[in-house]
C-alpha positions in Angstrom: 0.0 0.0 0.0 1.1 3.6 -0.6 2.7 5.3 2.3 0.5 8.4 2.2 0.2 11.1 4.8 -2.7 13.6 5.1 -1.3 17.0 5.8 -4.2 19.5 6.0 -3.0 23.1 5.7 0.5 22.1 6.4 2.9 24.1 4.3 6.2 22.3 5.1 7.2 18.8 4.1 6.7 16.2 6.8 8.3 12.8 7.4 5.7 10.1 6.8 7.6 7.6 9.0 6.9 10.0 11.9 3.5 11.4 11.2 0.3 9.9 9.9 -1.6 13.2 9.8 -0.7 16.7 10.7 -2.3 20.2 10.8 -1.5 23.7 11.8 -2.6 22.6 14.3 -4.7 19.5 13.8 -6.7 20.3 16.9 -6.3 23.6 18.6 -6.3 24.1 22.4 -9.7 24.7 23.9 -8.4 27.5 26.0 -5.2 29.1 27.2 -3.4 27.3 30.0 -0.1 26.2 31.5 0.8 24.3 28.3 0.0 27.2 25.9 2.4 27.3 23.0 3.3 23.6 23.2 2.5 21.2 20.5 1.6 17.5 21.0 2.4 14.5 18.9 -0.3 11.9 19.7 0.4 8.2 19.3 -1.9 6.6 16.7 -3.8 4.6 19.4 -5.6 7.6 20.9 -9.0 8.8 19.8 -8.7 12.4 18.4 -12.0 14.1 17.5 -12.5 14.1 13.7 -9.8 11.5 13.1 -9.6 7.7 12.9 -7.4 5.4 15.0 -5.0 3.5 12.7 -3.0 1.5 15.3 0.0 1.4 12.9 -1.7 -0.7 10.3 -3.1 0.7 7.0 -5.8 -2.0 6.6 -7.1 -1.4 10.2 -7.1 2.4 9.4 -9.2 1.8 6.3 -11.8 0.0 8.4 -11.8 2.5 11.3 -14.6 5.0 12.0 -14.0 8.7 12.6 -13.9 9.5 16.3 -16.5 11.8 17.6 -14.6 12.7 20.8 -11.0 12.8 21.9 -9.7 10.5 24.5 -9.8 12.0 28.0 -5.9 12.1 28.1 -5.9 14.1 24.8 -8.7 16.4 26.0 -6.8 17.2 29.2 -3.8 18.4 27.2 -6.1 20.5 24.9 -7.9 22.0 28.0 -4.5 22.9 29.4 -3.5 25.0 26.4 -1.6 22.5 24.3 -2.3 22.1 20.6 -2.4 18.7 18.9 0.0 19.0 15.9 -0.8 15.6 14.6 -1.1 11.9 14.9 2.2 10.1 15.0 3.2 6.6 14.1 3.1 3.6 16.4 4.6 0.1 16.0 1.9 -2.1 14.6 -0.8 -2.6 17.3 1.8 -1.3 19.8 3.2 -4.8 19.8 6.9 -4.0 19.5 9.7 -2.2 21.4 11.9 -1.5 18.4 10.1 1.3 16.7 9.9 -0.4 13.3 6.8 -0.5 11.2 6.7 -2.7 8.1 4.0 -0.6 6.4 5.1 3.0 7.0 8.9 2.6 7.6 11.1 3.3 10.6 11.0 6.8 12.2 14.4 8.3 12.5 16.4 8.5 15.7 17.7 12.1 15.7 19.9 11.5 18.7 21.5 8.4 17.3 21.2 8.4 13.4 21.3 4.9 11.8 19.7 3.3 14.9 16.2 2.3 15.7 14.0 4.9 17.5 12.5 2.5 20.0 8.8 1.7 20.3 6.0 1.3 20.3 5.6 5.1 20.9 8.1 5.6 18.1 6.5 8.5 16.2 5.8 10.7 19.2 9.3 10.1 20.5 11.0 11.0 17.1 8.8 14.0 16.7 9.9 15.3 20.2 13.5 14.4 19.7 13.5 16.2 16.3 12.0 19.3 17.8 8.7 19.0 15.9 6.7 18.7 19.1 7.2 19.6 22.7 5.2 16.7 24.1 4.8 13.1 22.8 1.7 11.4 24.2 2.1 7.7 24.1 1.3 4.5 26.0 3.5 2.0 27.9 2.6 -1.7 28.2 6.0 -3.3 28.2 8.2 -0.2 28.0 6.8 1.7 25.1 7.4 5.1 26.7 10.6 4.2 28.5 12.5 2.5 25.7 12.1 5.2 23.0 13.0 7.8 25.7 16.2 5.9 26.5 17.1 5.4 22.9 16.5 9.0 21.9 17.7 10.9 25.0 14.2 12.0 26.2 12.5 12.2 29.5 9.6 9.7 29.6 7.0 8.9 32.3 5.0 5.7 32.5 2.3 6.5 35.0 0.9 4.3 37.8 -1.3 1.7 36.2 -4.9 2.9 36.3 -4.2 6.4 37.5 -5.2 8.0 34.2 -8.2 6.8 32.2 -7.5 4.6 29.2 -10.8 5.4 27.7 -10.5 6.2 24.0 -7.2 4.3 23.6 -6.8 1.2 21.4 -5.9 -1.6 23.9 -3.2 -4.1 23.9 -3.4 -5.5 27.4 -5.6 -3.9 30.1 -3.5 -5.4 32.9 -0.4 -3.4 31.8 -1.5 -0.6 29.4 -0.7 2.9 30.9 -0.8 6.5 29.7 2.6 8.2 29.4 4.4 11.1 27.8 7.8 12.2 26.6 9.6 15.5 26.6 13.1 16.9 25.7 13.6 18.4 29.2 12.6 17.9 32.8 10.9 21.3 33.1 8.4 20.4 30.4 8.0 16.9 31.9 7.1 18.5 35.2 4.6 20.9 33.6 2.8 18.1 31.7 2.8 15.9 34.7 1.1 18.6 36.8 -1.8 19.1 34.3 -2.2 15.4 33.5 -2.3 14.4 37.2 -4.3 17.2 38.9 -5.1 14.9 41.9 -2.7 14.6 44.8 -0.2 11.7 44.9 -1.5 8.9 47.1 2.0 7.9 48.1 5.0 9.8 49.4 8.7 9.1 48.9 10.7 8.1 52.0 13.9 9.7 50.7 15.7 6.3 50.4 17.2 5.4 47.1 17.9 1.8 46.1 20.4 1.3 43.3 19.6 -2.0 41.5 22.5 -4.4 41.2 22.0 -6.8 38.4 23.9 -9.8 37.0 26.4 -8.6 34.3 24.7 -10.6 31.5 21.5 -8.6 31.9 22.9 -5.2 30.8 25.5 -4.4 28.1 28.8 -3.1 29.4 28.6 0.4 27.9 25.1 1.0 29.4 26.1 -0.5 32.8 29.1 1.8 33.0 27.1 4.9 32.1 24.4 3.9 34.7 27.1 3.3 37.4 28.8 6.6 36.7 25.6 8.5 36.8 24.4 6.9 40.1 27.8 7.6 41.7 27.7 11.2 40.7 24.1 11.7 42.0 24.9 9.7 45.2 28.0 11.7 45.9 26.1 15.0 46.0 23.8 13.8 48.8 24.4 14.4 52.5 24.9 10.7 52.9 28.1 10.7 50.9 29.8 7.9 52.9 27.5 5.3 51.4 29.1 4.2 48.2 27.3 1.8 45.9 28.9 -1.4 44.8 27.8 -0.6 41.2 30.0 2.4 41.1 32.9 1.4 43.3 35.4 1.1 40.4 34.1 3.8 38.2 35.6 7.3 38.0 33.5 10.2 39.4 33.0 11.9 36.1 29.4 12.3 35.1 28.0 10.7 32.0 27.3 13.1 29.1 23.9 14.5 29.9 21.1 15.2 27.5 20.1 18.7 26.6 18.1 20.7 29.1 16.0 23.2 27.1 14.2 25.8 29.1 10.4 25.4 29.3 7.4 26.7 31.1 6.6 25.0 34.4 3.5 24.9 36.5 3.1 24.7 40.2 0.0 24.6 42.4 -0.5 24.9 46.2 -1.7 21.3 46.2 1.6 19.9 44.8 4.1 22.4 46.2 4.6 20.5 49.4 5.0 17.2 47.6 7.6 18.6 45.2 9.5 20.3 48.1 9.5 17.0 50.0 10.8 15.1 46.9 13.5 17.6 46.3 14.6 17.3 50.0 14.6 13.5 49.7 16.8 13.7 46.6 19.2 16.0 48.5 19.3 14.2 51.8 18.1 10.7 51.4 20.1 7.6 52.1 21.4 5.4 49.2 21.7 1.7 49.3 21.8 -1.3 47.0 19.2 -3.8 46.0 20.5 -7.0 44.4 18.1 -8.7 42.0 18.6 -12.0 40.2 17.8 -13.0 36.7 15.4 -15.7 37.7 13.0 -13.2 39.2 12.9 -11.2 35.9 12.4 -14.4 34.0 9.4 -15.2 36.1 8.0 -11.8 35.4 8.4 -12.3 31.7 6.6 -15.6 31.9 3.6 -13.9 33.7 3.7 -11.1 31.3 3.7 -13.3 28.2 0.6 -15.2 29.3 -1.5 -12.3 30.7 -0.6 -9.8 28.0 -0.8 -12.4 25.3 -4.3 -13.5 26.3 -5.6 -10.0 26.7 -4.0 -8.9 23.4 -5.9 -11.6 21.5 -9.2 -10.8 23.3 -8.8 -7.1 22.4 -7.6 -7.6 18.8 -8.3 -11.2 17.8 -11.6 -10.6 16.0 -10.0 -8.2 13.5 -6.6 -9.8 13.4 -7.8 -13.3 12.7 -9.4 -12.1 9.4 -6.4 -10.0 8.3 -3.3 -12.0 9.1 -1.9 -11.3 5.6 -2.2 -7.6 6.2 0.0 -7.7 9.3 3.8 -7.8 9.5 5.1 -11.4 9.9 6.7 -10.8 13.4 3.5 -9.1 14.7 1.3 -11.8 13.2 3.5 -14.4 14.8 2.9 -12.9 18.2 -0.8 -12.9 17.7 -0.8 -16.5 16.6 0.9 -17.5 19.8 -1.5 -15.4 21.8 -4.5 -17.2 20.2 -3.2 -20.5 21.8 -3.4 -19.2 25.4 -6.5 -20.6 27.0 -8.6 -19.0 29.8 -7.3 -21.5 32.4 -3.7 -20.4 31.8 -4.8 -16.8 31.8 -6.5 -17.2 35.2 -3.4 -18.8 36.6 -1.4 -15.9 35.1 -3.6 -13.4 36.8 -3.1 -15.1 40.2 0.7 -15.0 39.7 0.5 -11.4 38.6 -1.4 -10.4 41.8 1.1 -12.2 44.0 4.1 -10.7 42.1 2.6 -7.2 42.1 2.3 -7.3 45.9 5.9 -8.6 46.1 7.3 -5.9 43.9 5.4 -3.2 45.8 6.6 -4.5 49.1 10.2 -4.8 47.8 10.3 -1.1 46.7 8.2 0.2 49.6 8.4 4.0 49.5 11.9 4.1 48.1 13.0 5.1 44.6 14.6 2.3 42.8 17.2 3.2 40.2 18.0 0.7 37.3 19.0 0.9 33.7 16.0 1.7 31.5 17.1 -0.5 28.6 19.7 -3.2 28.5 21.4 -1.8 25.4 21.7 1.4 23.5 19.5 1.6 20.4 20.4 -1.2 18.0 21.6 -0.2 14.6 19.2 -0.7 11.7 21.3 -3.6 10.5 21.2 -5.3 13.9 17.4 -4.9 13.9 17.2 -6.6 10.5 18.9 -9.6 12.0 16.1 -11.7 13.4 18.1 -13.4 16.1 19.8 -10.3 17.3 16.5 -8.4 17.4 14.8 -11.1 19.4 17.6 -11.3 21.8 17.6 -7.5 22.4 13.8 -7.5 22.8 14.0 -10.3 25.5 17.0 -8.6 27.2 15.2 -5.3 27.4 11.8 -6.6 28.4 13.4 -8.3 31.4 14.2 -4.8 32.8 11.0 -3.1 31.9 8.9 -6.0 33.3 9.5 -4.9 36.9 7.5 -1.7 36.7 4.9 -3.4 34.5 4.4 -6.2 36.9 4.3 -3.8 39.8 2.0 -1.4 38.1 4.4 1.3 39.2 5.3 4.7 37.8 8.6 4.8 36.0 10.6 7.8 34.8 13.4 7.7 32.3 16.1 10.2 33.0 18.4 10.5 29.9 22.1 9.9 30.2 24.7 8.8 27.7 27.4 6.2 27.3 31.1 7.2 27.1 30.7 7.0 23.3 27.9 9.6 23.5 25.0 7.3 22.7 21.7 7.8 24.5 20.7 5.5 27.3 18.7 6.0 30.5 18.4 5.7 34.3 15.0 4.5 35.2 13.5 5.8 38.5 10.7 3.6 39.8 8.6 4.7 42.7 5.7 3.5 44.8 2.2 3.4 43.2 0.7 6.8 43.2 3.9 8.7 43.6 4.1 10.0 40.0 4.4 13.7 40.7 6.9 13.2 43.5 8.9 10.9 41.3 9.2 13.6 38.6 10.2 16.2 41.2 12.8 13.7 42.6 14.2 13.2 39.1 14.3 16.9 38.5 16.5 17.3 41.6 18.7 14.4 40.6 19.2 15.9 37.1 20.3 19.2 38.7 22.9 17.4 40.8 24.0 15.3 37.9 24.5 18.4 35.8 26.3 20.3 38.5 
């Protein structure tokens, strides 16, 4: 099929691998607000009034109906002064972490040319990284906010599962799907978080930080080194400087190359000022420790994830997919075929294991902030992604890491850092359920100290 893009009243050329439809704007803000002047790239899973949901597949798009109303998450941005610039590409049915789409092509990675952008919120991430949007609105099931953020040097927040309505969003797996967003700088991240989460956090941060210690085979050496250096620099600026983490013991104190910090409008309200002040104080004065986790735990998480997400993905998409297998990329179709084999008994067992593991993860983290590498590798090159075995191995390696926040239903924030070679990667901050705003404030303080 032709790779066409509808660009109503848009005078400049656009990249059809990033955008499905754009306008000037596509949907204007409903009123002025704290996000006035900011443009949003909306992942092609969200309902946008007057548009169709394409879910990354041209045949599905052709069958789709025009949406009468925007999804609540989209509407909240519009009501806060932001304009929707356009609808941006997604990996097909959001069922990938690479950012590759067999029908529309692979969006560029402006921060690491020649490498994949990360997915499945690939289009919004590339639009933000390229400076074509200030905000990328996406979803995160298995890492679809965190991975493109790490690969492209962005801030990215996966919110607490269930905290923001998923109404008007094409589903993959209800047990894991979450709303999230990406920005180039932490100031914009903070501003968006305040308007998207107007309610108060239901959990506070204790001020304790746990640095995740992982088996060496779980994370590539260049990413592990960048993570260790960044943690050591952040830790060394706290009042508790005598606690040195094992992960950074043999790493020099120089900071990893940090991502750009563009200035941006921020918002603050009386209802959140105390939470943010508390989070900043925790980042300055909290105690740092280590938390050793083994590979077997992550493998167990992946097993739960594959069953629960697989069954739910087929329930949500199977009716359409079963009649259009030839219209779906082979790797995505293969995942759906495997999902179709999962029976309800296995699913019910999976849900029981998920409930138990979610309680365990939440107890493990408590009210601390857990730091771990966001992705196991830097963004693979396009050639590496074309190699089936390499791509599958990278996907499995990365999903091990992302599964912890997914299983826990916890908020997770990517803070961009870089390897010694200058390639983007990330530190993932994971907090207790309902601590999203405090987590962003905590990350903001850590970034200030990392950049000092």
